[in-house]
C-alpha positions, -999 to 999 in steps of 0.1 A, spaced: -477 -338 568 -512 -345 577 -534 -324 600 -555 -338 624 -581 -322 643 -595 -335 674 -632 -327 677 -644 -352 697 -645 -334 732 -675 -316 754 -679 -287 773 -705 -284 800 -724 -307 778 -718 -290 746 -699 -305 719 -671 -284 706 -669 -291 671 -709 -280 668 -702 -249 690 -713 -221 668 -691 -189 663 -695 -162 640 -723 -181 620 -699 -212 614 -686 -244 636 -657 -237 651 -643 -268 636 -652 -251 599 -631 -220 612 -598 -242 615 -607 -261 581 -609 -228 565 -579 -213 581 -559 -245 570 -571 -244 535 -563 -210 531 -526 -218 541 -525 -244 512 -533 -275 533 -552 -305 516 -549 -332 540 -570 -325 566 -584 -354 591 -612 -349 616 -612 -374 643 -649 -375 658 -670 -404 665 -695 -391 644 -691 -377 607 -692 -339 610 -696 -338 573 -670 -311 568 -658 -303 530 -625 -311 517 -617 -330 548 -614 -367 558 -634 -385 586 -617 -413 611 -633 -425 643 -612 -419 675 -600 -454 679 -579 -451 644 -563 -420 655 -529 -433 664 -529 -450 632 -522 -416 609 -482 -411 608 -463 -377 604 -492 -357 617 -497 -323 635 -526 -321 659 -550 -296 667 -572 -303 696 -603 -282 698 -602 -279 735 -573 -255 729 -573 -217 720 -545 -212 695 -527 -181 681 -532 -181 647 -502 -160 639 -481 -190 659 -499 -218 645 -494 -206 611 -457 -206 617 -452 -238 636 -476 -256 607 -454 -242 580 -421 -254 600 -436 -287 604 -431 -284 646 -450 -291 677 -481 -267 680 -481 -264 721 -461 -230 715 -493 -216 698 -516 -226 724 -528 -195 747 -554 -209 769 -571 -244 776 -612 -240 768 -622 -254 800 -657 -232 805 -682 -222 777 -675 -184 776 -638 -189 761 -656 -201 730 -681 -171 732 -650 -149 734 -628 -158 705 -635 -195 697 -605 -218 694 -586 -196 669 -575 -163 684 -564 -140 655 -559 -102 658 -572 -81 631 -543 -57 628 -505 -60 635 -484 -31 639 -454 -34 618 -433 -24 644 -445 -31 676 -453 -67 667 -419 -73 670 -415 -66 709 -444 -46 723 -471 -73 718 -451 -102 726 -437 -86 760 -470 -76 769 -479 -110 763 -457 -126 782 -466 -103 814 -500 -110 808 -494 -148 810 -471 -144 844 -503 -125 858 -528 -151 848 -529 -169 881 -530 -133 902 -561 -117 914 -554 -86 890 -582 -79 867 -577 -67 834 -597 -33 843 -575 -28 873 -543 -25 846 -562 -3 824 -567 20 856 -531 17 867 -520 24 833 -543 61 830 -526 69 864 -489 64 859 -492 75 822 -507 107 836 -482 113 863 -455 107 836 -467 141 821 -446 158 847 -415 146 830 -424 168 804 -418 198 828 -390 188 848 -354 170 840 -344 187 807 -332 161 782 -330 134 811 -369 139 814 -379 138 779 -357 106 772 -376 93 805 -408 104 793 -399 84 759 -393 54 778 -423 56 797 -446 60 764 -428 25 754 -440 13 790 -474 26 784 -477 8 751 -464 -24 765 -488 -23 796 -520 -16 770 -512 -50 756 -512 -69 793 -551 -57 802 -561 -76 772 -541 -106 772 -551 -112 809 -587 -110 799 -579 -134 774 -565 -157 798 -587 -156 827 -618 -153 803 -625 -122 816 -632 -100 784 -664 -80 786 -678 -48 764 -672 -28 794 -634 -36 795 -632 -31 758 -646 4 763 -624 14 791 -592 1 769 -599 22 741 -606 50 762 -576 48 782 -556 53 750 -572 83 739 -574 97 772 -538 94 777 -525 106 744 -550 134 743 -536 146 778 -500 141 766 -507 164 736 -519 191 758 -488 185 786 -462 185 754 -480 220 741 -482 235 775 -443 224 782 -432 238 748 -451 271 754 -431 278 789 -396 267 779 -398 288 745 -427 316 753 -441 306 718 -478 310 714 -478 290 684 -472 258 705 -507 268 728 -522 270 692 -510 238 680 -522 221 712 -558 238 706 -556 228 669 -550 189 677 -577 189 702 -601 203 676 -587 180 646 -590 149 667 -624 158 677 -637 165 641 -618 137 629 -633 111 652 -668 125 650 -669 125 616 -655 91 613 -680 78 638 -709 96 622 -699 82 585 -702 47 601 -733 55 615 -748 71 587 -736 58 552 -722 22 561 -745 0 542 -755 23 519 -745 31 487 -717 56 493 -696 42 521 -682 6 511 -674 5 474 -662 41 472 -642 41 505 -627 7 500 -614 18 467 -598 50 478 -581 28 508 -567 4 485 -545 34 468 -509 32 481 -510 67 488 -539 68 507 -529 40 529 -493 56 537 -515 88 547 -538 66 568 -510 52 584 -502 80 609 -538 78 622 -524 46 637 -526 45 672 -493 23 677 -475 44 651 -484 80 667 -470 62 699 -437 54 680 -432 89 668 -437 103 702 -412 81 715 -390 88 689 -395 124 691 -388 124 727 -353 106 723 -341 131 699 -358 162 718 -384 170 690 -413 171 707 -418 201 687 -422 183 654 -442 158 670 -471 183 683 -468 207 650 -470 176 628 -500 163 642 -518 196 647 -519 197 610 -524 164 604 -557 159 623 -571 190 606 -562 175 572 -574 145 579 -609 154 592 -613 179 564 -606 148 538 -633 129 556 -657 158 549 -644 165 515 -649 126 503 -685 124 516 -693 159 498 -679 144 466 -699 116 471 -734 134 478 -728 157 445 -719 128 426 -749 104 437 -773 123 457 -782 123 492 -788 89 512 -823 88 525 -829 75 565 -835 41 568 
């Protein structure tokens, strides 16, 4: 099966094929992606030879002479995950298209290949696809990504009241809302992509929304458990989560700020993170995993398990971060300021 890349389009007087993104032309990013999949019969359709290694150049007039071809048109943005599946199955690639690149800002935002850095092993099967579909339905409305983020904050904050009222039914409804919150959290990003409204402020608000809501839920769970049981340990656990979360995030951010690029960060930490036990321990930091555990505990009416586990877990994690860099310091000495 031949892969044919159409690179003879223009956007606002700028050639797609020559548009720079992360140091590479867009057409080169696509070729790298295809080569990683093992494709070795790649044709570039353009009136000028773009001089891409391991590809064959053909003119626009000879495009139709190629049979059994799959066409990648650079005027579209493709979902890399879907694109990979469709190419492997030899099916039409239209289902992998997110949006047509009608304005240059789309190229500025994510090029013509939309790649997710991280896919949660659970939510990728239902949370993300549903959120993306809702975002697609809302793409022609006046609803902005930031409006969705703030809407999610308000409703999710009100959902905390379910922990105090309704008994088992209230907990189940709360668990359902956690799933809804998780899905809406995908919607704002999808709208930003489809409407070309992605901004740094939007990303900042989106990340802040997640942390604010789950932090609020930590405290309301702790307070509701105390009110129902009159056991002071739950209030103590709530305070431990706040403290542990604060310390973990502070040490994470400062380790990036102070040690990234210096001799005791990348090599030493990457070796540690490849350890399967460490990878399993780090899994529970993942925001998506936290939400899935919270949903499960709400459904089985065991929110005390959730609050006690994370009261221990976050404090364990920040201590391990501190211990890791302390050991690096004792072994290699200090890192001078740059």
